[in-house]
C-alpha positions, 0 to 999 in steps of 0.5 A: 611469756616467760622467755627462756635464758639460756647460758655457755661456759667451758669446762676447763680440765686437765689430767696429771699423772703422779710419780706412783702413776696415779692419775687425777683430774683437776678442774677449773672453777671460778667463785661468783663476784658481787656483793650478793657472793662476796663471804660466801662459800657454799654454792658460790663456785661454777664454771664460768659462763655467761648468757647469749642470745638467739644471735649467739651461738652456745661455741662462741658464747662459752669462747667470749665468756672464758676470754672474759672471765680469765683471758683463755682464748679457746675456741672449737679447732684451735687444737683443743677438744671441745664437746657438747654436754647438751642442755639442761634446766636450772631449777628455780 
C-alpha cells in the first residue's frame, strides 16, 4: 500500500518599484541542505516547505516550516495575504 506524502510551504515575495516606475517581483527561495545537495546548484532551489500528516492542516504546516526555516512567523489572519494554489503530484 503506497502512502502519499504531502508537503506545504509559503511563497514569500515582495513587489519593488524603481525610480523609473518599473515594478519587479522578488521571490524568496532556499537552497536545499544536507550532503546530497552539497555542491549542487542545478535543481537545488525550492520554496521552503515541510511534510505534514493527516492531523495537521496545510496552512499550519506551512507556517511551522517557515518559522523553522528562517524565523518568519507567518500565519493566516496576521496581516499577510494567504492563497492556496491547490495541490499537485510530484513526478518520480
